[in-house]
Structures are given as C-alpha cells and as structure tokens.
DRENLUM-746184 format. One line per 3 residues: number of its first residue (from 1); their letters; for each residue x, y, z negated of N, C-alpha, C. Coordinates in steps of 0.001 Angstrom, whole numbers. Atoms other than C-alpha are relative to their C-alpha. Example, Ala and Ser with C-alpha at 12.3 -4.5 7.8 and 13.67 -1.06 7.14 Angstrom:
% DRENLUM-746184
1> AS> 890 -1190 0 12300 -4500 -7800 900 1200 0  -820 -1190 60 13670 -1060 -7140 -770 1090 -730
***
This chain:
% DRENLUM-746184
1> MKL> 38 181 -1341 98287 83590 -91305 1671 -699 277  -1305 -3 -1029 101625 82524 -89348 155 370 1130  -124 -761 -1269 103008 84412 -86729 1189 46 584
4> KLN> -1596 407 -755 105891 83984 -84077 253 1789 384  -525 -1718 -427 107424 87852 -83695 1074 -313 873  -1033 -2 -767 109677 88541 -80887 -16 1675 -44
7> VWR> -678 -1298 110 111399 91588 -81959 1178 376 623  -898 -646 -603 113671 94063 -80382 1411 115 -712  -1088 -580 834 117050 94181 -81834 1283 608 815
10> QTS> -944 -638 -640 119791 96672 -81034 912 657 -836  -794 -533 1000 122621 97584 -83081 462 1202 141  -255 -1742 -234 123410 101195 -81496 -548 113 1343
13> PSD> 453 -407 -1213 122543 103147 -78563 1170 -478 1010  -1036 490 -1303 125641 101533 -76398 -151 -1253 57  657 954 -132 124029 98280 -77294 -628 -615 811
16> TGR> 1129 283 -1268 122343 96548 -74315 -1318 -557 -913  1344 324 638 119690 95132 -77223 -474 -1413 657  630 1304 -277 117825 91733 -77194 -1300 -232 -562
19> FET> 858 589 811 114856 89871 -78256 366 -1158 -891  -407 920 1091 115085 88049 -81576 -1254 -747 -624  1181 843 583 112464 85508 -82441 78 -218 -1266
22> IQA> -25 214 1229 111380 85725 -85803 -1317 -689 -773  1247 611 -38 108855 83595 -87365 -487 683 -1758  671 -604 1327 106485 85338 -90296 -1167 -637 -546
25> DDV> 1034 711 645 104601 83291 -92573 -675 614 -1327  895 -1030 1193 102144 84190 -95386 -600 1149 580  495 -1251 -631 100656 87028 -93354 -1120 272 -664
28> SEH> 1448 54 77 97702 88219 -94949 -699 996 988  592 -571 -781 95097 89564 -92919 -258 1589 -558  350 -1748 860 94889 92877 -95386 1068 832 325
31> MSF> -1110 -659 -128 98264 93778 -94609 87 1032 838  -364 -968 -1413 99170 96966 -92220 1163 -917 611  -1076 397 -807 101483 96251 -89552 1503 142 -689
34> LEM> -1156 -125 575 104114 97937 -91271 473 -814 -1197  -305 874 1336 103628 96169 -94700 436 -1433 722  -281 1619 -347 104001 92827 -92534 1412 152 403
37> LDV> -1560 -211 -301 107246 94080 -91260 1192 203 -1413  -1033 215 1087 108417 94779 -94918 84 -1172 -579  -68 1358 727 107621 91439 -96026 973 -1005 862
40> VNE> -1036 670 -559 109577 90065 -93256 1439 113 -295  -1263 -365 283 112402 92265 -93941 306 -303 -1413  0 80 1094 112240 91503 -97560 908 -1538 -12
43> KMI> -341 1264 -565 112815 87865 -96234 1173 -489 320  -1261 -197 -735 115704 88785 -94129 989 186 -938  -853 -218 622 117374 90374 -96665 552 -979 -1084
46> VEG> -157 1222 932 117029 87445 -99116 1096 -731 700  -933 772 -640 118661 85437 -96459 1161 553 666  -1328 -514 -659 121478 87730 -95773 72 315 1403
49> KEP> 163 -462 -1421 120120 88764 -92423 131 1440 145  -144 -1225 -289 120212 92466 -91068 -1589 485 191  1071 -347 -295 116998 93905 -91712 -781 762 1526
52> IAF> 510 -712 -1091 114597 95094 -88816 -83 1601 49  54 -1403 316 114962 98878 -88469 -1176 342 772  1474 -824 -821 111515 100972 -87698 -32 1290 -829
55> DHD> 386 -1591 746 110648 104708 -88431 -1389 -374 -976  1441 59 753 107868 104990 -90905 107 1221 -1413  58 -991 1021 106837 107822 -93345 -1024 63 -651
58> CRE> 1413 186 528 103268 108738 -94331 -737 -1143 -247  780 1301 13 101712 105636 -93516 -1404 323 -103  1468 -357 105 98514 107420 -93171 -560 495 1673
61> GIC> 539 -876 -1177 98428 108360 -89300 226 1124 -120  -314 -1466 115 99750 111633 -90023 1086 450 640  -1334 -212 -320 103216 111867 -89076 626 -108 822
64> GTC> 61 271 -1702 103431 109945 -85747 1411 -704 -136  -1653 552 -126 107010 108447 -86953 51 -1292 467  14 1431 -478 105816 104654 -86567 -305 -664 1216
67> GMM> -121 249 -1101 105986 104697 -83109 522 -1266 356  -425 984 -590 106307 101120 -81327 -481 -680 792  941 818 -1025 105245 99225 -78662 -473 -1681 -639
70> ING> 504 1120 549 103084 96151 -79756 -830 -779 1162  696 653 -1334 102309 93392 -77032 49 1013 1066  -297 -996 -1001 103264 96352 -74546 -951 858 -156
73> VPH> 1081 -1155 -83 100680 98642 -75912 578 939 -1308  -654 -679 1056 101886 101728 -77849 -746 5 -1200  930 99 1318 100625 101310 -81436 -833 -1270 -94
76> GPR> 938 1036 249 98880 98068 -80919 -1378 -65 722  1157 249 -881 95698 96842 -79298 -1238 811 -287  1052 -439 32 93257 98958 -81327 180 1787 450
79> SMT> -161 -1610 -538 92605 102600 -79975 -537 986 -875  1 -1011 814 92785 105886 -81746 876 -677 -1459  -636 779 1009 95223 103771 -84249 1065 494 -61
82> TAC> -1508 -141 -133 98671 104402 -85013 477 -1539 -680  -315 1035 410 100802 101526 -85936 44 -370 -1428  113 130 1444 100793 102122 -89705 -1545 -379 -566
85> QLH> 1449 121 81 96943 102358 -89378 -428 -1567 485  112 1286 -451 96849 98877 -87546 34 -1111 -968  36 1143 1035 95845 95593 -89674 475 -1181 306
88> MRS> -427 1545 -235 97021 92127 -89540 -1493 -633 657  1467 773 -95 93086 91208 -89254 -252 274 1628  70 309 -1511 93602 92196 -85436 683 -1186 515
91> FKD> -824 795 -640 95744 89465 -84896 -858 -1567 -638  599 1298 452 94842 85346 -85435 1082 -862 -677  -1133 944 325 96919 82863 -86938 519 -970 1021
94> GDE> -1179 773 -1410 99606 81137 -84438 198 1107 936  -192 -1061 -1077 99651 84495 -82445 1626 412 163  -1451 -631 -321 103094 85619 -80692 -294 1167 185
97> IWI> 248 -1402 130 103552 89104 -81356 1369 663 661  -1103 -408 -718 106197 91101 -78835 81 1472 -698  112 -1165 645 107330 94174 -80770 1402 759 614
100> EPW> -1450 -657 -384 109797 96797 -79347 -67 1313 157  -76 -1801 305 110768 100741 -79265 -714 536 1294  785 -539 -1123 109247 103257 -76986 1305 143 960
103> RAN> -778 198 -1017 110812 102889 -73461 134 1545 788  -95 -1419 -759 111912 106594 -72129 1653 360 -268  -1115 -518 -31 115221 108152 -70976 234 1009 -1065
106> AFP> 356 -1153 680 114154 111118 -73012 49 -262 -1716  141 633 1195 113881 108649 -76188 1052 -1098 -163  -707 933 78 117081 106896 -76513 -61 -923 -1417
109> VLK> 290 1069 1134 117126 103757 -78894 981 323 -1028  -972 -409 1007 119272 104418 -82081 108 -1445 -371  -140 1377 373 118503 101066 -83567 -847 -733 -118
112> DLV> 1246 630 -150 116061 98422 -82997 -1374 548 510  1053 -797 -774 112744 99924 -82946 200 1358 -80  -193 -1436 39 114068 103425 -83654 513 930 1030
115> VDR> -507 -790 -990 114423 105905 -81217 161 1679 -213  -208 -1361 256 115335 109570 -80929 -764 848 577  1485 -602 -909 112444 111789 -80375 326 1438 -339
118> TAF> -234 -1257 204 114384 114938 -81035 -359 959 1048  623 -534 -1119 113561 115802 -77661 -1288 1011 -44  1501 -653 355 110091 116682 -78839 264 1277 -897
121> DRI> -738 -1007 819 111809 119041 -81400 313 1165 899  -506 -680 -1010 113533 120925 -78572 -1054 737 738  1383 -269 -406 110461 121273 -77052 -619 1183 -602
124> IQS> 748 -617 1245 108569 122896 -79709 1049 1275 -160  -817 -1519 594 111886 125260 -80742 -121 757 1286  115 -1199 -1193 111764 126574 -76905 -941 1065 -4
127> GGY> 1212 -1134 -321 108295 127928 -77289 291 1261 -1132  -465 -1251 1169 109714 130336 -80162 -1076 319 -976  832 -1024 944 107769 132480 -82567 -1346 688 415
130> ISV> 935 -757 0 104528 134098 -82651 531 1720 -370  -424 -1354 350 105023 137844 -82982 -907 508 -966  1062 -570 890 101987 138673 -84879 215 9 -1295
133> RTG> -117 170 1124 101891 139496 -88401 -348 -1102 -891  187 1189 678 102200 136441 -90446 375 118 -1821  -177 278 1049 103327 137482 -93716 -693 -380 -1359
136> SAN> 776 516 915 100286 137123 -95706 -1303 -241 901  1111 406 -581 96812 135825 -95044 -913 986 367  931 -1061 -223 94364 138124 -93118 -1267 -467 -241
139> EAN> 1121 -115 394 90785 138155 -94093 -592 -902 1188  350 1095 -861 89038 135143 -92375 -586 546 1379  818 -480 -1170 86498 137429 -90171 950 972 966
142> ATP> -732 -1057 -464 89283 139854 -89461 269 -188 1708  -461 169 -1954 90137 138226 -85557 -1068 -1059 212  923 1017 -524 87137 136617 -84474 247 -833 1218
145> IEK> 10 1222 -552 87231 133397 -82534 -980 -736 747  797 912 -646 84948 131864 -79865 -62 -1518 -793  -57 1309 625 83824 128532 -81653 630 -1220 989
148> DAA> -459 926 -1057 84680 126967 -78431 1710 137 58  -1315 -189 180 87965 128198 -78341 683 -549 -1366  -551 363 1419 88786 127463 -81987 -200 -1236 -103
151> DEA> 15 1405 36 87613 123888 -81606 1157 -579 667  -1172 499 -1049 89906 123476 -78480 1300 94 -764  -1285 -414 801 92817 124790 -80472 107 -1024 -1001
154> FDA> -349 964 653 92327 122524 -83041 -91 -1284 274  -301 1285 -581 91885 119799 -81168 1188 -837 600  -1381 185 -372 95165 120303 -79557 867 -472 -1024
157> AAC> -680 319 942 96706 120773 -82659 120 -1116 -913  168 1507 736 95706 117207 -83807 1242 -591 468  -1268 640 -263 98994 116028 -81900 772 -270 -1207
160> IGC> -871 25 1006 101111 114406 -84293 1503 -191 710  -1006 -125 -906 103944 114049 -81590 936 -1617 -543  -682 1466 115 104527 110107 -82133 658 -436 1253
163> GAC> -729 317 -1291 105361 109749 -78213 -488 -1290 617  887 735 -504 102697 107352 -77538 -161 246 1424  115 -577 -1439 101903 109317 -74376 1279 -453 920
166> VAA> -992 262 -673 105368 109030 -73199 371 -1167 151  -174 1478 -89 105702 105317 -73975 -1125 -547 1027  892 571 -860 102324 104678 -71868 294 371 1269
169> CPN> 88 -259 -1652 103016 106557 -68832 738 -582 1012  -796 750 -753 104429 105103 -66026 1393 730 457  -981 -865 -525 106563 108219 -65252 712 714 -1287
172> ASG> -705 -567 1536 107727 108694 -69132 -256 1626 67  203 -1405 83 106151 112136 -68944 -362 162 -1366  315 -815 1097 105780 114150 -71984 -1104 1045 97
175> MLF> 712 -1448 -557 103276 116652 -70393 -736 -56 -981  1198 -229 968 100546 115688 -72989 183 231 -1313  -803 -595 1282 102630 116524 -75841 -34 1351 286
178> TAA> -465 -936 -608 103836 119543 -74044 -1222 845 161  1240 -379 -166 100359 120455 -73178 -567 431 -1284  779 -135 1165 98573 120050 -76727 648 1130 -844
181> KVT> -1036 -1218 656 101826 122426 -78143 -496 1178 506  349 -1160 -1033 100908 125080 -75434 -976 437 -299  1784 -83 17 97248 125044 -75781 -487 511 -1305
184> HLA> 480 -151 1587 96652 125120 -79583 489 1382 -547  -573 -1665 188 98397 128645 -79503 -782 812 1217  742 -492 -1151 96969 129395 -76056 -1338 666 7
187> RVP> 1266 -47 -1 93576 129348 -77076 -548 810 -1145  353 -862 1138 93762 131708 -80058 753 1296 214  -319 -1161 -357 94174 135283 -80216 1644 421 -288
190> QGQ> -1264 501 432 97590 134901 -82145 1151 -340 975  -1019 558 -1099 99352 133052 -79245 -91 904 1077  -320 -514 -1422 98602 135709 -76610 883 971 621
193> PER> -1012 -1062 -416 101411 138299 -76735 1291 -1137 842  -1238 628 -673 104119 135315 -75908 -738 -1182 1180  951 1145 -732 101473 133023 -73820 726 -217 1143
196> DSR> -845 573 -1327 103303 133045 -70636 1456 139 -128  -1210 240 104 106834 133290 -71603 105 -1698 -796  30 1156 511 105986 130218 -73746 -311 -1354 989
199> VLR> 387 1205 -1053 104362 127914 -71214 1134 3 1010  -992 -88 -773 107404 128810 -68900 1308 -402 -689  -884 244 841 109815 127985 -71705 12 -1600 -284
202> MVQ> 274 1394 700 108352 124715 -72931 167 -903 1027  -201 867 -1406 107639 123384 -69392 1158 -172 358  -1581 89 -976 111265 123870 -68202 757 -704 -1383
205> AHD> -908 718 1205 112561 122499 -71912 -490 -1675 372  649 1545 -289 110190 119314 -70867 1066 -529 1045  -797 515 -1183 111923 119076 -67521 1351 -360 -579
208> DEG> -1515 59 606 115358 119626 -69172 614 -1168 -786  -304 1074 938 115201 116760 -71620 -318 -1188 851  41 1223 -750 114403 114420 -68767 -990 -1116 -33
211> FGN> 1449 653 224 110774 113369 -69328 -660 264 1446  150 -38 -1339 109251 112563 -66007 -1313 852 302  973 -688 -462 106462 114534 -64152 -1314 -792 -416
214> CTN> 955 354 279 102886 114019 -64734 -498 -407 1390  541 614 -1288 100976 112155 -61772 -1587 -212 -235  1527 300 273 97523 111997 -63557 -376 -1512 50
217> HGA> 30 1719 191 97656 108235 -64337 -1131 0 -1036  1098 68 1056 95496 109018 -67630 324 -832 -1343  -630 1201 1305 97438 106259 -69728 152 799 -1082
220> CQI> -392 -884 1238 98588 108977 -72115 -1048 529 -844  1009 -517 680 95218 110152 -73038 -369 -1382 -764  676 1354 521 93923 106285 -73614 1218 -486 -1239
223> ACP> -1193 448 1058 97446 105616 -75725 -294 998 -1049  42 -1017 1183 97097 108824 -77785 -941 -377 -1352  822 597 955 95947 107639 -81264 -865 1140 -578
226> KGI> 535 -881 440 94510 111191 -81787 -975 372 847  1082 -105 -1178 92396 111290 -78611 460 1233 651  -380 -1368 -735 94287 114627 -77213 -268 -590 1628
229> SVD> 521 121 -1600 92511 114876 -73393 1099 638 743  -685 -309 -965 94205 115181 -70458 -429 1625 489  438 -1485 -453 92130 118305 -70015 976 957 -382
232> YIA> -1101 -996 494 94880 120325 -71883 1229 -58 874  -1156 -111 -1073 97424 119395 -69154 -296 676 1079  412 -891 -1104 95104 121149 -66539 -25 1402 -691
235> QLN> -216 -1364 371 94883 123966 -68747 1573 407 -317  -1417 -241 -375 98706 123951 -69101 557 540 1108  -182 -208 -1401 98827 123820 -65506 -548 1742 574
238> RDL> 488 -1398 -370 96649 126896 -65154 925 1432 -330  -563 -865 656 98401 128718 -67475 1661 361 613  -892 -365 -854 101683 127954 -65754 258 579 1210
241> FRA> -138 -1026 -1305 100817 129169 -62432 -389 1233 -144  483 -1316 -113 99377 132231 -63549 1660 689 -645  -1054 -585 778 102752 132725 -65921 1193 139 1355
244> TIS> -1032 -160 -892 104823 131921 -62761 236 1067 710  -41 -1087 -1096 103430 134436 -60488 54 1465 -556  71 -1518 334 103213 137338 -63139 1440 398 -786
247> AKP> -1124 151 956 106532 136336 -65247 1220 616 848  -1395 -555 60 110004 138458 -64980 959 -916 827  -1088 933 -546 112726 136728 -62823 804 -623 -1010
250> EVV> -971 274 1119 114708 136476 -65912 -325 -1262 -1096  871 1060 429 111870 134563 -67724 271 -1283 502  76 1188 -768 111679 132254 -65096 1100 -931 165
253> AGD> -1364 1131 3 115079 131260 -64865 504 -582 -1393  -238 540 1052 115161 130913 -68592 1243 619 -1015  -821 -1102 716 117446 133836 -69383 -332 220 -1303
***
C-alpha cells in the first residue's frame, strides 16, 4: 500500500507545532500501525530527517503508552483496540491518514505525538495506599468477596491509563480514568478503610490537574480500548457524595 500521512510535528512544548505530509510506500497490510511508523522513521533517518517521536512500550495493548489520534479517533477506527494493536489492513491503498497527539490542557505535548501524562500518575498517588496487611499473601478464601463485586473490581482494574477517554471527551475530562482507579478498590474489602478519603483526594487531584468536568457525553466509554463503563463514574459520584457528607473538614480541604 501507499499512504499519505499527515503527522503532527512539534519540536518542544513551547513550539506551536504543525502538520507535516509524509509519503509512506510499500506498507504491508500485516504491519501494525506502530510498525508502519517504524518503517517510515527508518526511511527518514536514512534521508537525514528527524524521525517521528511517538510513545510505545509493550505493543500488546497492555501498557497504554501508544495513545494517539488517528483520523480524529483515539487509537484509530477499530473499537476495543489500542494503536499498537491496530493493523494496516484497516486502511486501503491511497488512503490519507491524519495522526496527532492527545489534545488536552492536562496532557501537554512534549514532542510530535508524545504527551506528558504524568497527571494520571499524580491522581493515583493522591489516593495513597491501603492500610490492610500486605506483607504476604493471605489464604485465598480468608476474605470472601461477592462475585459481582469481584467482577466489577476486575473490570475497573483493566484500565491501562492510556488517556483515550480524555482525548475523546469534549471537556477533556479524566473522570472515567479516575472512576476506574477509585472503584477497583472501592468494590473489595481491602479498600474500605480509606474509601471515603480516597475518592475525595483523587477527585480533587483530578480537578487540580486541569481536567474538565464530566457531562455524561459517553464518548469516553466508546473510545476506551478496554471497555471501561461510564457506570463507574456513577459509582464514583455516589461515593463522592457520601464521602463529602461524612468527611472531616480537613479531609475535604485536602489537608
């Protein structure tokens, strides 16, 4: 296949950035999207040009680092698929493809397709640790957990923190991510001691990082490569309401 790529190029956070048109020839339909970019970069390096900077790690849809907008859609045209799992057979010969980074104030562009997503790390850090004994593994049946609760906890924990929810949301909200990280602990006994303080601190951290508010568009759920449901945002809101009513003033204030 021959493809016309319009790639966002930005040398630094202070650069305004621009689209650069690059011709990609001899693209195999069996390549992944990132392998296609690898081939393009190899050619650019040979020609003495600056290669396209993009994030990647596991290339197995697990780490979440490969996030990018492909033709205006987070991770590209296939649902429940990360950019590294997207194959070029999803496109056809002669296609024009637009590739750009996540667009959100909380995700400043570092270079080309690479954005700073450490805001997600700080939201997780704000939740703190659980206070239950974790020095060694307990016997599996020592803490009974209802199957529905366990299933919900596992589903929420599937979030890979890629940021597609933020990129898809018209408000650039990170509430689906925050809800997943809050809920996977809220649904199991080990997460109960800090349940109220955790949701208060993580929601506050979300807002402090500059993410927008959730207004129930649902675009985050559609874009999520792991199918995280907006039901977890509803659960977070219930927990937040309860915690706000019952919390000590210093906890609400974040002291």
